[in-house]
N, CA, C and O atoms as a GROMACS GRO file, in nm:
protein
  520
    1UNK      N    1   7.741  10.791  11.132
    1UNK     CA    2   7.686  10.922  11.111
    1UNK      C    3   7.565  10.939  11.203
    1UNK      O    4   7.478  10.852  11.202
    2UNK      N    5   7.557  11.044  11.282
    2UNK     CA    6   7.444  11.065  11.372
    2UNK      C    7   7.313  11.078  11.294
    2UNK      O    8   7.310  11.138  11.186
    3UNK      N    9   7.206  11.022  11.350
    3UNK     CA   10   7.076  11.034  11.284
    3UNK      C   11   7.032  11.179  11.283
    3UNK      O   12   7.058  11.254  11.376
    4UNK      N   13   6.966  11.216  11.174
    4UNK     CA   14   6.918  11.353  11.163
    4UNK      C   15   7.023  11.448  11.108
    4UNK      O   16   6.994  11.565  11.084
    5UNK      N   17   7.144  11.399  11.087
    5UNK     CA   18   7.250  11.483  11.033
    5UNK      C   19   7.233  11.493  10.882
    5UNK      O   20   7.229  11.391  10.814
    6UNK      N   21   7.224  11.612  10.831
    6UNK     CA   22   7.211  11.632  10.687
    6UNK      C   23   7.350  11.635  10.625
    6UNK      O   24   7.431  11.723  10.654
    7UNK      N   25   7.376  11.536  10.540
    7UNK     CA   26   7.506  11.530  10.473
    7UNK      C   27   7.509  11.632  10.360
    7UNK      O   28   7.408  11.652  10.292
    8UNK      N   29   7.621  11.696  10.342
    8UNK     CA   30   7.634  11.781  10.224
    8UNK      C   31   7.615  11.695  10.099
    8UNK      O   32   7.648  11.577  10.102
    9UNK      N   33   7.564  11.752   9.990
    9UNK     CA   34   7.537  11.673   9.870
    9UNK      C   35   7.658  11.594   9.820
    9UNK      O   36   7.644  11.479   9.779
   10UNK      N   37   7.778  11.654   9.824
   10UNK     CA   38   7.897  11.583   9.777
   10UNK      C   39   7.927  11.460   9.862
   10UNK      O   40   7.969  11.357   9.810
   11UNK      N   41   7.905  11.472   9.992
   11UNK     CA   42   7.930  11.359  10.080
   11UNK      C   43   7.831  11.247  10.052
   11UNK      O   44   7.866  11.129  10.055
   12UNK      N   45   7.705  11.284  10.024
   12UNK     CA   46   7.604  11.183   9.992
   12UNK      C   47   7.641  11.109   9.864
   12UNK      O   48   7.625  10.987   9.856
   13UNK      N   49   7.689  11.181   9.765
   13UNK     CA   50   7.730  11.118   9.640
   13UNK      C   51   7.849  11.026   9.664
   13UNK      O   52   7.852  10.913   9.613
   14UNK      N   53   7.946  11.072   9.740
   14UNK     CA   54   8.063  10.989   9.769
   14UNK      C   55   8.021  10.862   9.843
   14UNK      O   56   8.070  10.753   9.812
   15UNK      N   57   7.930  10.875   9.939
   15UNK     CA   58   7.882  10.760  10.013
   15UNK      C   59   7.811  10.661   9.921
   15UNK      O   60   7.828  10.540   9.934
   16UNK      N   61   7.731  10.713   9.827
   16UNK     CA   62   7.660  10.629   9.732
   16UNK      C   63   7.759  10.554   9.642
   16UNK      O   64   7.742  10.435   9.615
   17UNK      N   65   7.862  10.623   9.596
   17UNK     CA   66   7.963  10.561   9.510
   17UNK      C   67   8.038  10.453   9.587
   17UNK      O   68   8.064  10.345   9.533
   18UNK      N   69   8.073  10.481   9.711
   18UNK     CA   70   8.144  10.383   9.792
   18UNK      C   71   8.058  10.258   9.814
   18UNK      O   72   8.110  10.146   9.812
   19UNK      N   73   7.929  10.276   9.836
   19UNK     CA   74   7.840  10.161   9.852
   19UNK      C   75   7.831  10.080   9.724
   19UNK      O   76   7.827   9.957   9.729
   20UNK      N   77   7.828  10.148   9.610
   20UNK     CA   78   7.824  10.076   9.482
   20UNK      C   79   7.951   9.994   9.463
   20UNK      O   80   7.945   9.879   9.420
   21UNK      N   81   8.066  10.052   9.495
   21UNK     CA   82   8.193   9.981   9.481
   21UNK      C   83   8.197   9.863   9.577
   21UNK      O   84   8.239   9.753   9.540
   22UNK      N   85   8.153   9.884   9.701
   22UNK     CA   86   8.152   9.777   9.801
   22UNK      C   87   8.062   9.661   9.756
   22UNK      O   88   8.101   9.545   9.766
   23UNK      N   89   7.943   9.693   9.705
   23UNK     CA   90   7.852   9.589   9.658
   23UNK      C   91   7.909   9.513   9.539
   23UNK      O   92   7.896   9.390   9.530
   24UNK      N   93   7.971   9.585   9.448
   24UNK     CA   94   8.032   9.520   9.332
   24UNK      C   95   8.147   9.430   9.376
   24UNK      O   96   8.163   9.320   9.324
   25UNK      N   97   8.228   9.477   9.470
   25UNK     CA   98   8.339   9.395   9.521
   25UNK      C   99   8.287   9.268   9.586
   25UNK      O  100   8.343   9.160   9.567
   26UNK      N  101   8.180   9.280   9.662
   26UNK     CA  102   8.122   9.161   9.728
   26UNK      C  103   8.070   9.062   9.624
   26UNK      O  104   8.086   8.941   9.640
   27UNK      N  105   8.008   9.113   9.517
   27UNK     CA  106   7.961   9.025   9.409
   27UNK      C  107   8.078   8.952   9.344
   27UNK      O  108   8.069   8.833   9.314
   28UNK      N  109   8.187   9.024   9.324
   28UNK     CA  110   8.305   8.964   9.261
   28UNK      C  111   8.369   8.860   9.354
   28UNK      O  112   8.425   8.761   9.307
   29UNK      N  113   8.362   8.884   9.483
   29UNK     CA  114   8.415   8.786   9.579
   29UNK      C  115   8.332   8.658   9.579
   29UNK      O  116   8.386   8.548   9.591
   30UNK      N  117   8.201   8.672   9.567
   30UNK     CA  118   8.111   8.556   9.570
   30UNK      C  119   8.124   8.471   9.443
   30UNK      O  120   8.122   8.348   9.451
   31UNK      N  121   8.138   8.534   9.329
   31UNK     CA  122   8.146   8.463   9.201
   31UNK      C  123   8.261   8.520   9.118
   31UNK      O  124   8.237   8.592   9.021
   32UNK      N  125   8.386   8.487   9.155
   32UNK     CA  126   8.501   8.551   9.089
   32UNK      C  127   8.509   8.523   8.938
   32UNK      O  128   8.540   8.614   8.861
   33UNK      N  129   8.482   8.401   8.895
   33UNK     CA  130   8.496   8.371   8.752
   33UNK      C  131   8.386   8.436   8.669
   33UNK      O  132   8.409   8.480   8.557
   34UNK      N  133   8.266   8.441   8.724
   34UNK     CA  134   8.151   8.497   8.654
   34UNK      C  135   8.169   8.647   8.630
   34UNK      O  136   8.126   8.699   8.526
   35UNK      N  137   8.231   8.717   8.725
   35UNK     CA  138   8.239   8.862   8.716
   35UNK      C  139   8.377   8.912   8.674
   35UNK      O  140   8.402   9.032   8.682
   36UNK      N  141   8.466   8.824   8.632
   36UNK     CA  142   8.602   8.866   8.599
   36UNK      C  143   8.605   8.943   8.467
   36UNK      O  144   8.585   8.886   8.360
   37UNK      N  145   8.632   9.072   8.478
   37UNK     CA  146   8.640   9.158   8.360
   37UNK      C  147   8.781   9.213   8.341
   37UNK      O  148   8.804   9.289   8.247
   38UNK      N  149   8.874   9.176   8.427
   38UNK     CA  150   9.011   9.222   8.413
   38UNK      C  151   9.033   9.367   8.451
   38UNK      O  152   9.137   9.424   8.417
   39UNK      N  153   8.940   9.428   8.521
   39UNK     CA  154   8.954   9.568   8.560
   39UNK      C  155   9.026   9.580   8.695
   39UNK      O  156   9.059   9.479   8.758
   40UNK      N  157   9.048   9.703   8.739
   40UNK     CA  158   9.119   9.728   8.864
   40UNK      C  159   9.051   9.661   8.983
   40UNK      O  160   9.118   9.602   9.068
   41UNK      N  161   8.920   9.670   8.989
   41UNK     CA  162   8.846   9.610   9.101
   41UNK      C  163   8.863   9.458   9.101
   41UNK      O  164   8.882   9.397   9.207
   42UNK      N  165   8.856   9.396   8.983
   42UNK     CA  166   8.877   9.250   8.976
   42UNK      C  167   9.016   9.212   9.024
   42UNK      O  168   9.033   9.116   9.100
   43UNK      N  169   9.115   9.287   8.980
   43UNK     CA  170   9.252   9.257   9.020
   43UNK      C  171   9.268   9.269   9.171
   43UNK      O  172   9.330   9.183   9.234
   44UNK      N  173   9.213   9.373   9.228
   44UNK     CA  174   9.225   9.395   9.373
   44UNK      C  175   9.153   9.285   9.451
   44UNK      O  176   9.207   9.233   9.549
   45UNK      N  177   9.032   9.248   9.407
   45UNK     CA  178   8.956   9.143   9.474
   45UNK      C  179   9.032   9.010   9.465
   45UNK      O  180   9.038   8.934   9.562
   46UNK      N  181   9.088   8.983   9.348
   46UNK     CA  182   9.163   8.859   9.328
   46UNK      C  183   9.286   8.853   9.421
   46UNK      O  184   9.321   8.747   9.471
   47UNK      N  185   9.348   8.968   9.442
   47UNK     CA  186   9.469   8.972   9.524
   47UNK      C  187   9.440   8.973   9.675
   47UNK      O  188   9.533   8.960   9.755
   48UNK      N  189   9.314   8.989   9.714
   48UNK     CA  190   9.280   8.992   9.858
   48UNK      C  191   9.326   8.864   9.929
   48UNK      O  192   9.358   8.868  10.047
   49UNK      N  193   9.330   8.752   9.858
   49UNK     CA  194   9.374   8.627   9.918
   49UNK      C  195   9.524   8.623   9.940
   49UNK      O  196   9.572   8.550  10.028
   50UNK      N  197   9.599   8.700   9.862
   50UNK     CA  198   9.746   8.695   9.868
   50UNK      C  199   9.808   8.809   9.950
   50UNK      O  200   9.913   8.793  10.011
   51UNK      N  201   9.742   8.923   9.950
   51UNK     CA  202   9.798   9.042  10.013
   51UNK      C  203   9.719   9.076  10.140
   51UNK      O  204   9.599   9.101  10.133
   52UNK      N  205   9.786   9.078  10.254
   52UNK     CA  206   9.718   9.101  10.381
   52UNK      C  207   9.660   9.241  10.394
   52UNK      O  208   9.558   9.260  10.460
   53UNK      N  209   9.723   9.341  10.331
   53UNK     CA  210   9.676   9.478  10.345
   53UNK      C  211   9.551   9.506  10.263
   53UNK      O  212   9.482   9.605  10.287
   54UNK      N  213   9.521   9.419  10.165
   54UNK     CA  214   9.404   9.441  10.081
   54UNK      C  215   9.278   9.391  10.151
   54UNK      O  216   9.250   9.271  10.152
   55UNK      N  217   9.206   9.482  10.208
   55UNK     CA  218   9.078   9.450  10.271
   55UNK      C  219   8.968   9.513  10.188
   55UNK      O  220   8.994   9.595  10.100
   56UNK      N  221   8.846   9.475  10.215
   56UNK     CA  222   8.734   9.533  10.142
   56UNK      C  223   8.732   9.685  10.159
   56UNK      O  224   8.714   9.758  10.062
   57UNK      N  225   8.751   9.732  10.282
   57UNK     CA  226   8.750   9.877  10.306
   57UNK      C  227   8.862   9.947  10.230
   57UNK      O  228   8.841  10.053  10.171
   58UNK      N  229   8.982   9.888  10.231
   58UNK     CA  230   9.096   9.949  10.161
   58UNK      C  231   9.065   9.962  10.012
   58UNK      O  232   9.089  10.067   9.952
   59UNK      N  233   9.011   9.856   9.953
   59UNK     CA  234   8.980   9.858   9.810
   59UNK      C  235   8.874   9.964   9.780
   59UNK      O  236   8.887  10.039   9.683
   60UNK      N  237   8.771   9.972   9.863
   60UNK     CA  238   8.665  10.070   9.841
   60UNK      C  239   8.722  10.211   9.848
   60UNK      O  240   8.692  10.294   9.761
   61UNK      N  241   8.803  10.240   9.948
   61UNK     CA  242   8.861  10.374   9.961
   61UNK      C  243   8.959  10.404   9.849
   61UNK      O  244   8.964  10.517   9.798
   62UNK      N  245   9.037  10.306   9.809
   62UNK     CA  246   9.134  10.326   9.701
   62UNK      C  247   9.063  10.363   9.572
   62UNK      O  248   9.103  10.458   9.503
   63UNK      N  249   8.960  10.289   9.539
   63UNK     CA  250   8.892  10.311   9.411
   63UNK      C  251   8.802  10.434   9.415
   63UNK      O  252   8.786  10.502   9.313
   64UNK      N  253   8.744  10.465   9.530
   64UNK     CA  254   8.651  10.578   9.536
   64UNK      C  255   8.719  10.712   9.563
   64UNK      O  256   8.654  10.816   9.550
   65UNK      N  257   8.846  10.712   9.599
   65UNK     CA  258   8.914  10.837   9.632
   65UNK      C  259   8.957  10.908   9.504
   65UNK      O  260   9.045  10.859   9.433
   66UNK      N  261   8.897  11.021   9.473
   66UNK     CA  262   8.931  11.089   9.348
   66UNK      C  263   9.076  11.134   9.342
   66UNK      O  264   9.131  11.147   9.232
   67UNK      N  265   9.139  11.159   9.454
   67UNK     CA  266   9.278  11.201   9.450
   67UNK      C  267   9.371  11.085   9.417
   67UNK      O  268   9.485  11.108   9.375
   68UNK      N  269   9.325  10.964   9.435
   68UNK     CA  270   9.406  10.848   9.397
   68UNK      C  271   9.398  10.827   9.247
   68UNK      O  272   9.499  10.798   9.183
   69UNK      N  273   9.280  10.841   9.191
   69UNK     CA  274   9.259  10.808   9.051
   69UNK      C  275   9.269  10.927   8.956
   69UNK      O  276   9.307  10.910   8.840
   70UNK      N  277   9.237  11.046   9.002
   70UNK     CA  278   9.231  11.160   8.913
   70UNK      C  279   9.304  11.280   8.973
   70UNK      O  280   9.311  11.296   9.095
   71UNK      N  281   9.359  11.362   8.886
   71UNK     CA  282   9.420  11.486   8.931
   71UNK      C  283   9.310  11.589   8.948
   71UNK      O  284   9.289  11.674   8.862
   72UNK      N  285   9.239  11.580   9.060
   72UNK     CA  286   9.120  11.662   9.076
   72UNK      C  287   9.135  11.771   9.182
   72UNK      O  288   9.038  11.841   9.212
   73UNK      N  289   9.251  11.786   9.236
   73UNK     CA  290   9.267  11.893   9.333
   73UNK      C  291   9.402  11.959   9.311
   73UNK      O  292   9.489  11.905   9.242
   74UNK      N  293   9.419  12.075   9.370
   74UNK     CA  294   9.543  12.148   9.350
   74UNK      C  295   9.664  12.072   9.404
   74UNK      O  296   9.772  12.079   9.345
   75UNK      N  297   9.646  12.000   9.514
   75UNK     CA  298   9.761  11.928   9.570
   75UNK      C  299   9.808  11.818   9.475
   75UNK      O  300   9.928  11.795   9.462
   76UNK      N  301   9.715  11.751   9.409
   76UNK     CA  302   9.753  11.646   9.314
   76UNK      C  303   9.815  11.709   9.191
   76UNK      O  304   9.916  11.660   9.140
   77UNK      N  305   9.757  11.817   9.142
   77UNK     CA  306   9.813  11.886   9.026
   77UNK      C  307   9.955  11.932   9.056
   77UNK      O  308  10.044  11.922   8.971
   78UNK      N  309   9.976  11.983   9.175
   78UNK     CA  310  10.110  12.027   9.215
   78UNK      C  311  10.206  11.910   9.221
   78UNK      O  312  10.322  11.922   9.180
   79UNK      N  313  10.160  11.798   9.271
   79UNK     CA  314  10.245  11.679   9.280
   79UNK      C  315  10.283  11.629   9.141
   79UNK      O  316  10.397  11.589   9.118
   80UNK      N  317  10.188  11.630   9.049
   80UNK     CA  318  10.217  11.587   8.912
   80UNK      C  319  10.317  11.682   8.846
   80UNK      O  320  10.409  11.638   8.777
   81UNK      N  321  10.298  11.812   8.867
   81UNK     CA  322  10.391  11.911   8.812
   81UNK      C  323  10.531  11.891   8.868
   81UNK      O  324  10.629  11.897   8.794
   82UNK      N  325  10.540  11.868   8.998
   82UNK     CA  326  10.670  11.844   9.061
   82UNK      C  327  10.734  11.716   9.007
   82UNK      O  328  10.855  11.713   8.983
   83UNK      N  329  10.654  11.612   8.988
   83UNK     CA  330  10.707  11.486   8.935
   83UNK      C  331  10.765  11.506   8.796
   83UNK      O  332  10.873  11.456   8.766
   84UNK      N  333  10.694  11.578   8.711
   84UNK     CA  334  10.743  11.604   8.575
   84UNK      C  335  10.871  11.687   8.580
   84UNK      O  336  10.966  11.660   8.506
   85UNK      N  337  10.875  11.787   8.667
   85UNK     CA  338  10.995  11.870   8.682
   85UNK      C  339  11.115  11.785   8.724
   85UNK      O  340  11.223  11.796   8.667
   86UNK      N  341  11.094  11.699   8.824
   86UNK     CA  342  11.204  11.616   8.873
   86UNK      C  343  11.250  11.514   8.769
   86UNK      O  344  11.369  11.487   8.757
   87UNK      N  345  11.156  11.458   8.694
   87UNK     CA  346  11.194  11.364   8.588
   87UNK      C  347  11.275  11.435   8.479
   87UNK      O  348  11.369  11.377   8.425
   88UNK      N  349  11.239  11.559   8.448
   88UNK     CA  350  11.315  11.637   8.348
   88UNK      C  351  11.456  11.666   8.398
   88UNK      O  352  11.550  11.671   8.319
   89UNK      N  353  11.470  11.686   8.528
   89UNK     CA  354  11.601  11.716   8.585
   89UNK      C  355  11.688  11.592   8.604
   89UNK      O  356  11.809  11.604   8.626
   90UNK      N  357  11.629  11.473   8.596
   90UNK     CA  358  11.703  11.348   8.619
   90UNK      C  359  11.676  11.249   8.507
   90UNK      O  360  11.599  11.154   8.524
   91UNK      N  361  11.740  11.271   8.391
   91UNK     CA  362  11.715  11.184   8.276
   91UNK      C  363  11.755  11.038   8.300
   91UNK      O  364  11.702  10.948   8.235
   92UNK      N  365  11.847  11.013   8.392
   92UNK     CA  366  11.885  10.874   8.420
   92UNK      C  367  11.767  10.797   8.480
   92UNK      O  368  11.753  10.677   8.457
   93UNK      N  369  11.684  10.866   8.557
   93UNK     CA  370  11.564  10.802   8.614
   93UNK      C  371  11.466  10.769   8.501
   93UNK      O  372  11.408  10.660   8.500
   94UNK      N  373  11.449  10.861   8.408
   94UNK     CA  374  11.360  10.837   8.294
   94UNK      C  375  11.410  10.717   8.214
   94UNK      O  376  11.331  10.633   8.171
   95UNK      N  377  11.542  10.709   8.193
   95UNK     CA  378  11.599  10.596   8.118
   95UNK      C  379  11.574  10.464   8.190
   95UNK      O  380  11.542  10.364   8.125
   96UNK      N  381  11.589  10.462   8.322
   96UNK     CA  382  11.565  10.340   8.400
   96UNK      C  383  11.417  10.301   8.394
   96UNK      O  384  11.385  10.183   8.380
   97UNK      N  385  11.328  10.398   8.404
   97UNK     CA  386  11.185  10.371   8.392
   97UNK      C  387  11.152  10.314   8.255
   97UNK      O  388  11.078  10.216   8.243
   98UNK      N  389  11.207  10.377   8.152
   98UNK     CA  390  11.182  10.331   8.015
   98UNK      C  391  11.232  10.188   7.996
   98UNK      O  392  11.163  10.106   7.935
   99UNK      N  393  11.349  10.156   8.049
   99UNK     CA  394  11.404  10.021   8.036
   99UNK      C  395  11.314   9.919   8.107
   99UNK      O  396  11.288   9.810   8.055
  100UNK      N  397  11.267   9.955   8.226
  100UNK     CA  398  11.180   9.865   8.302
  100UNK      C  399  11.049   9.841   8.227
  100UNK      O  400  11.001   9.728   8.221
  101UNK      N  401  10.992   9.945   8.170
  101UNK     CA  402  10.865   9.933   8.099
  101UNK      C  403  10.882   9.858   7.968
  101UNK      O  404  10.796   9.777   7.931
  102UNK      N  405  10.992   9.883   7.897
  102UNK     CA  406  11.017   9.811   7.771
  102UNK      C  407  11.040   9.663   7.796
  102UNK      O  408  11.000   9.580   7.715
  103UNK      N  409  11.104   9.628   7.909
  103UNK     CA  410  11.124   9.487   7.942
  103UNK      C  411  10.990   9.416   7.960
  103UNK      O  412  10.973   9.302   7.917
  104UNK      N  413  10.895   9.484   8.022
  104UNK     CA  414  10.761   9.426   8.040
  104UNK      C  415  10.694   9.409   7.904
  104UNK      O  416  10.636   9.304   7.876
  105UNK      N  417  10.703   9.511   7.820
  105UNK     CA  418  10.640   9.503   7.687
  105UNK      C  419  10.703   9.392   7.603
  105UNK      O  420  10.633   9.324   7.527
  106UNK      N  421  10.832   9.373   7.615
  106UNK     CA  422  10.900   9.268   7.537
  106UNK      C  423  10.859   9.127   7.579
  106UNK      O  424  10.873   9.034   7.500
  107UNK      N  425  10.810   9.111   7.701
  107UNK     CA  426  10.766   8.979   7.749
  107UNK      C  427  10.622   8.948   7.710
  107UNK      O  428  10.579   8.833   7.721
  108UNK      N  429  10.549   9.047   7.665
  108UNK     CA  430  10.406   9.029   7.633
  108UNK      C  431  10.387   8.954   7.502
  108UNK      O  432  10.462   8.971   7.406
  109UNK      N  433  10.283   8.870   7.502
  109UNK     CA  434  10.244   8.804   7.378
  109UNK      C  435  10.160   8.899   7.293
  109UNK      O  436  10.174   8.903   7.171
  110UNK      N  437  10.073   8.976   7.359
  110UNK     CA  438   9.986   9.070   7.290
  110UNK      C  439  10.025   9.212   7.332
  110UNK      O  440   9.999   9.254   7.445
  111UNK      N  441  10.086   9.285   7.242
  111UNK     CA  442  10.133   9.420   7.273
  111UNK      C  443  10.019   9.519   7.298
  111UNK      O  444  10.041   9.625   7.357
  112UNK      N  445   9.899   9.486   7.254
  112UNK     CA  446   9.785   9.575   7.273
  112UNK      C  447   9.713   9.554   7.406
  112UNK      O  448   9.619   9.627   7.436
  113UNK      N  449   9.755   9.456   7.484
  113UNK     CA  450   9.688   9.429   7.611
  113UNK      C  451   9.719   9.538   7.713
  113UNK      O  452   9.819   9.609   7.702
  114UNK      N  453   9.633   9.550   7.812
  114UNK     CA  454   9.653   9.650   7.917
  114UNK      C  455   9.747   9.596   8.024
  114UNK      O  456   9.776   9.476   8.028
  115UNK      N  457   9.792   9.685   8.109
  115UNK     CA  458   9.882   9.647   8.218
  115UNK      C  459   9.813   9.552   8.313
  115UNK      O  460   9.702   9.579   8.359
  116UNK      N  461   9.878   9.440   8.344
  116UNK     CA  462   9.820   9.344   8.437
  116UNK      C  463   9.873   9.372   8.577
  116UNK      O  464   9.971   9.444   8.595
  117UNK      N  465   9.806   9.314   8.676
  117UNK     CA  466   9.847   9.330   8.814
  117UNK      C  467   9.987   9.271   8.836
  117UNK      O  468  10.068   9.330   8.908
  118UNK      N  469  10.014   9.156   8.775
  118UNK     CA  470  10.147   9.095   8.788
  118UNK      C  471  10.255   9.185   8.728
  118UNK      O  472  10.364   9.197   8.784
  119UNK      N  473  10.225   9.247   8.614
  119UNK     CA  474  10.321   9.340   8.554
  119UNK      C  475  10.343   9.460   8.646
  119UNK      O  476  10.456   9.504   8.665
  120UNK      N  477  10.235   9.511   8.701
  120UNK     CA  478  10.245   9.625   8.793
  120UNK      C  479  10.335   9.590   8.911
  120UNK      O  480  10.420   9.670   8.951
  121UNK      N  481  10.316   9.472   8.967
  121UNK     CA  482  10.396   9.431   9.083
  121UNK      C  483  10.541   9.402   9.046
  121UNK      O  484  10.627   9.396   9.134
  122UNK      N  485  10.570   9.383   8.916
  122UNK     CA  486  10.706   9.352   8.874
  122UNK      C  487  10.786   9.476   8.836
  122UNK      O  488  10.889   9.465   8.769
  123UNK      N  489  10.741   9.594   8.877
  123UNK     CA  490  10.810   9.719   8.843
  123UNK      C  491  10.866   9.784   8.970
  123UNK      O  492  10.813   9.887   9.014
  124UNK      N  493  10.971   9.728   9.030
  124UNK     CA  494  11.020   9.785   9.155
  124UNK      C  495  11.072   9.928   9.142
  124UNK      O  496  11.050  10.010   9.232
  125UNK      N  497  11.139   9.958   9.032
  125UNK     CA  498  11.191  10.094   9.018
  125UNK      C  499  11.076  10.194   8.999
  125UNK      O  500  11.077  10.301   9.059
  126UNK      N  501  10.980  10.159   8.916
  126UNK     CA  502  10.864  10.248   8.893
  126UNK      C  503  10.790  10.274   9.022
  126UNK      O  504  10.747  10.386   9.048
  127UNK      N  505  10.774  10.172   9.103
  127UNK     CA  506  10.702  10.187   9.229
  127UNK      C  507  10.778  10.278   9.325
  127UNK      O  508  10.716  10.349   9.405
  128UNK      N  509  10.911  10.276   9.319
  128UNK     CA  510  10.990  10.365   9.404
  128UNK      C  511  10.981  10.510   9.357
  128UNK      O  512  10.982  10.602   9.438
  129UNK      N  513  10.971  10.528   9.226
  129UNK     CA  514  10.961  10.663   9.170
  129UNK      C  515  10.827  10.724   9.206
  129UNK      O  516  10.817  10.844   9.234
  130UNK      N  517  10.724  10.641   9.204
  130UNK     CA  518  10.590  10.691   9.240
  130UNK      C  519  10.588  10.737   9.381
  130UNK      O  520  10.485  10.783   9.430
   0.00000   0.00000   0.00000
């Protein structure tokens, strides 16, 4: 960013959030066991050793991008609406998704636990639908 350039307030907030995520990711990389809370950032940092595409920058942008995490713009809202419409028109896809998700739930020891990264990676059909 050129010196003397006044960032719009939203850009400054986004930059601040990205720095917070980057600093937290670096802390988790330095002391993985101490900071392991089982959240998305922990999972991503843990997988950086296994997945070549997972870089610090990628993780920061993934987590800080509101369109990735939240339906916060018209394009995302439209995409969600289209996805629901298509799922309603193709019940066989819904059945396949349900079967894949139920198989994961049936393998769990604790049914109240949240989705793990390994479970996420074991959903090939769901990932294709997304």
